[in-house]
C-alpha positions in Angstrom: -15.9 9.8 -11.8 -17.2 9.6 -15.2 -14.2 10.9 -17.3 -12.3 7.6 -15.5 -10.9 5.0 -18.4 -11.2 1.8 -17.3 -8.8 -0.5 -19.0 -7.2 -4.3 -19.1 -3.5 -5.0 -19.4 -1.9 -7.8 -19.7 1.2 -7.8 -17.7 3.4 -10.6 -16.6 1.2 -13.6 -16.7 -1.7 -11.7 -15.5 -4.9 -9.5 -16.7 -4.7 -5.9 -14.1 -7.5 -3.4 -14.3 -5.7 0.1 -14.4 -8.1 2.9 -13.8 -7.0 6.1 -15.4 -7.2 9.8 -16.2 -5.4 12.6 -18.1 -2.6 13.6 -20.2 1.0 14.1 -19.8 4.1 12.3 -17.4 2.4 9.1 -16.0 2.0 9.2 -12.7 1.9 5.4 -11.0 -0.6 4.9 -7.8 -0.1 1.8 -6.1 -2.4 1.1 -3.0 -2.4 -0.5 0.1 -4.3 -3.1 2.0 -7.0 -4.0 2.1 -8.1 -1.0 -0.2 -8.3 -0.5 -4.4 -7.4 1.7 -7.3 -10.4 4.0 -5.8 -8.1 4.8 -2.8 -6.3 7.4 -5.7 -9.8 8.5 -6.8 -9.2 12.4 -5.2 -5.9 11.6 -6.7 -6.6 10.9 -10.0 -8.6 13.8 -10.3 -5.8 16.2 -9.0 -3.1 15.5 -11.1 -5.2 14.9 -14.5 -6.9 18.4 -14.4 -2.3 18.7 -13.5 -1.0 18.0 -16.1 0.1 14.4 -15.5 -1.7 10.7 -16.8 -2.8 9.5 -13.8 -2.4 5.8 -13.5 -3.7 3.5 -10.7 -4.6 0.0 -11.5 -5.8 -3.1 -8.7 -3.0 -4.7 -8.0 -2.4 -8.6 -8.2 -4.8 -10.1 -6.0 -7.1 -7.3 -6.0 -10.3 -5.6 -7.9 -11.1 -6.5 -11.2 -7.4 -7.5 -11.6 -7.8 -11.8 -12.8 -4.9 -14.2 -13.3 -3.3 -14.7 -10.3 -3.3 -18.0 -8.4 -5.4 -16.9 -5.5 -5.2 -19.9 -3.5 -1.3 -20.5 -3.8 0.3 -17.1 -1.7 3.6 -18.2 -2.7 3.0 -16.1 -6.1 2.5 -12.6 -4.0 6.0 -11.8 -3.5 7.7 -8.9 -4.0 9.4 -10.2 -7.3 6.1 -10.9 -8.8 4.9 -7.1 -8.0 7.1 -5.8 -8.8 7.9 -7.5 -12.2 3.6 -7.0 -12.5 4.6 -3.0 -12.2 7.1 -3.1 -14.4 5.6 -5.1 -17.1 2.7 -2.2 -16.6 4.7 0.3 -17.1 6.2 -1.3 -20.4 2.7 -1.7 -22.0 1.9 1.6 -20.5 5.0 3.3 -22.9 7.2 4.5 -21.0 10.9 4.1 -20.4 9.7 5.5 -16.4 7.5 6.9 -14.5 6.7 8.8 -11.3 5.6 6.2 -8.6 3.3 6.8 -5.2 2.8 4.4 -3.2 0.6 3.9 -0.1 0.6 0.6 2.5 1.7 -2.2 0.8 1.9 0.0 -2.9 4.5 1.6 -0.7 6.7 -1.7 0.4 6.3 -2.9 -3.5 7.0 1.3 -4.7 10.2 1.0 -2.6 11.2 -3.0 -4.5 10.8 -1.4 -7.7 13.2 1.7 -6.7 15.6 -1.1 -5.1 15.3 -4.0 -7.9 14.6 -1.4 -10.8 15.3 2.4 -10.3 15.8 2.5 -14.1 12.3 3.1 -13.9 11.3 5.4 -11.5 11.7 9.4 -11.7 11.0 10.1 -8.4 8.6 8.3 -5.8 6.3 10.1 -3.1 5.5 7.4 -1.1 3.4 7.1 2.5 2.5 5.6 5.7 5.4 2.9 5.5 9.1 3.9 5.9 12.1 1.8 3.9 12.4 -0.6 6.2 16.5 -2.5 5.7 16.7 -6.0 5.5 17.8 -7.7 9.1 19.5 -10.7 7.5 19.1 -12.2 10.9 15.4 -12.4 11.5 13.0 -13.1 10.0 10.5 -10.2 9.5 7.1 -12.4 10.9 9.8 -13.3 13.8 10.4 -10.0 14.5 6.5 -9.1 14.7 5.7 -11.8 17.0 9.2 -11.7 19.3 7.5 -7.5 19.9 3.7 -8.3 19.8 3.4 -11.7 20.4 1.1 -14.2 18.3 -2.2 -12.0 18.3 -0.7 -8.9 16.5 -2.9 -8.7 13.4 0.9 -9.3 11.4 1.4 -12.7 12.7 -2.6 -13.3 12.5 -2.4 -13.3 9.2 -0.4 -15.8 8.1 -2.2 -18.8 8.0 -4.2 -19.7 5.0 -8.1 -19.7 5.3 -7.9 -18.6 9.4 -8.1 -15.1 9.2 -10.1 -14.9 5.8 -13.1 -17.3 8.1 -13.4 -14.4 10.7 -13.6 -11.9 7.8 -16.8 -13.9 6.3 -18.5 -13.8 9.7 -18.1 -10.6 10.9 -19.2 -9.6 7.0 -17.4 -8.0 4.2 -19.4 -4.7 5.2 -18.3 -3.9 8.3 -14.9 -5.6 7.8 -14.3 -2.6 5.5 -15.0 -0.2 7.9 -13.1 -1.9 10.8 -10.2 -1.4 8.6 -11.0 1.9 6.8 -12.2 4.0 9.9 -9.0 2.1 12.2 -7.0 5.3 13.4 -5.7 3.7 16.6 -2.0 4.4 16.6 -1.1 1.8 18.9 -0.3 -2.4 17.8 -3.0 -3.3 16.2 -3.9 -6.9 17.3 -6.6 -8.7 16.3 -7.0 -11.4 18.8 -9.1 -15.2 18.1 -12.4 -14.8 18.5 -12.4 -10.7 18.8 -11.0 -9.3 15.5 -10.5 -5.6 15.7 -9.6 -6.4 19.4 -11.5 -4.2 22.0 -13.2 -2.3 19.1 -14.9 -5.5 17.7 -18.1 -4.7 19.3 -17.9 -0.8 19.1 -20.7 0.7 16.3 -18.7 2.2 13.4 -19.2 5.7 12.7 -17.8 7.0 9.4 -16.2 9.5 8.9 -16.7 13.3 6.8 -13.6 11.8 4.4 -14.9 8.4 3.8 -18.4 8.1 2.3 -21.3 5.7 2.5 -21.1 5.4 -0.9 -17.3 4.7 -0.5 -17.7 2.0 1.1 -20.4 0.3 -0.9 -17.6 0.2 -3.9 -14.9 -1.0 -1.6 -17.4 -3.8 -0.2 -19.1 -5.1 -3.9 -14.9 -5.3 -5.0 -14.1 -7.5 -1.6 -17.8 -9.5 -1.9 -16.7 -10.7 -5.2 -12.6 -11.3 -4.9 -12.5 -12.0 -0.5 -9.9 -10.8 1.1 -7.4 -13.4 0.3 -5.4 -11.8 -2.9 -4.7 -8.9 0.0 -3.4 -10.9 3.1 -1.2 -13.8 0.9 1.0 -9.7 0.7 1.4 -10.8 4.2 2.4 -14.2 4.0 4.9 -13.5 2.0 6.7 -11.6 4.0 9.2 -14.4 5.1 9.6 -15.7 1.6 10.3 -11.9 0.5 12.9 -11.7 2.9 14.5 -15.0 2.0 14.1 -13.4 -1.9 15.8 -10.0 -1.1 18.7 -11.4 0.8 21.0 -10.2 -2.2 19.6 -6.4 -2.0 20.7 -6.3 2.0 22.1 -3.1 2.6 21.4 -1.2 -0.8 20.2 2.0 -1.2 17.0 3.3 -2.9 18.4 5.3 -5.8 16.0 7.9 -6.9 14.1 10.9 -5.4 12.6 10.3 -2.8 9.3 12.8 -0.4 7.9 10.7 2.3 4.6 11.4 4.0 3.4 10.1 7.1 -0.3 10.6 9.1 0.9 12.2 13.0 -1.4 8.8 14.3 -0.8 6.5 11.7 0.7 2.9 13.3 3.2 2.5 11.7 5.0 6.0 12.6 4.5 4.7 16.2 5.9 1.1 16.0 8.9 1.1 18.8 12.1 3.0 16.5 10.3 4.0 13.3 10.7 8.0 14.6 14.0 7.7 15.6 15.0 5.6 12.4 12.8 8.3 9.6 13.8 11.3 11.6 17.3 10.6 13.5 19.5 9.7 9.7 18.7 6.1 9.7 16.3 6.5 6.6 18.3 9.0 4.6 21.2 6.5 5.2 19.3 4.2 3.5 17.7 6.2 0.7 20.0 8.8 0.5 18.2 10.7 -2.1 15.2 12.0 0.6 14.3 15.1 -0.8 11.9 16.2 2.8 9.6 14.0 5.0 6.1 15.3 5.9 4.4 14.2 9.6 0.6 15.0 8.8 -1.0 16.5 12.1 -4.5 14.8 12.8 -4.2 12.3 10.0 -4.2 8.7 10.5 -2.7 5.8 8.0 -5.4 6.2 5.3 -3.9 10.0 5.0 -4.7 10.0 1.0 -8.7 9.4 1.8 -8.2 11.2 4.4 -7.2 14.3 3.6 -6.3 14.3 0.0 -6.2 18.5 -0.7 -3.3 18.2 1.3 -2.0 15.4 -0.1 -2.6 16.6 -3.3 -0.6 19.6 -3.3 2.5 17.8 -1.8 2.9 15.4 -4.4 2.3 17.9 -6.8 5.1 20.7 -5.2 7.5 16.9 -5.2 7.1 16.1 -9.0 7.0 19.6 -10.0 10.4 19.0 -9.6 11.8 17.2 -11.8 
């Protein structure tokens, strides 16, 4: 990890912390919630050793990136964050880059490909498939109708409420609970019992997540709090309004999609059928490959890094 270079780059009105390593074609790595550039530690080392320049930012509102108004959720739309990425690509001196995204990073990557396909050579996305905009129903309403008010996406909407719950739990325990969550069933976050039935169960760290890893995440989230990351969820309905011009738009870059068999997103009703039954390919016509990794859950880039690294490398080598 000592060989990773850390720098601050001014982009789109904020100061973005970027971790990078290697020489060659740029691979832009976009993390999810509640994560950081650090979530790509295995991929950064691997890609740098195999002829690529791996670049992993802390996204707006996360880690050492500063300048985003945390108390204003409306400044965390996909347009803002894609704007950050376009400015970052320009600041890196590149016309086009490879993009790899996970969780919210995957959602941002899909939008980057929709809004500015000219900036992306090819995309490898994890966990969250492309979701076409439903012109008839807002996003949070869809989840509320399907799962009720205790579903995590619904519970994350009210500013301050979940922050207080996580504060009472303690940052370290919250980080451990999120990162070790492996239940493919819907993720509920009931009042008074965050993490639902698993609230009181002790966390046993898996082999892929060390105390050192947890300590790094904990330190950074103690500095920033979770609000920056939660603001992405609070923009779901605003994104729905702003993205109206892209209703029925297709992703026009080459894509490889990878998901863990136990990923909770993969188990949302209808998602498997959409991914494997042709719906996904309709909206992502250059979808090259779909990979379902058996036994892996949501935090797949950290859980099975050797498999993930090879999948990324094999796809990028085509271009």
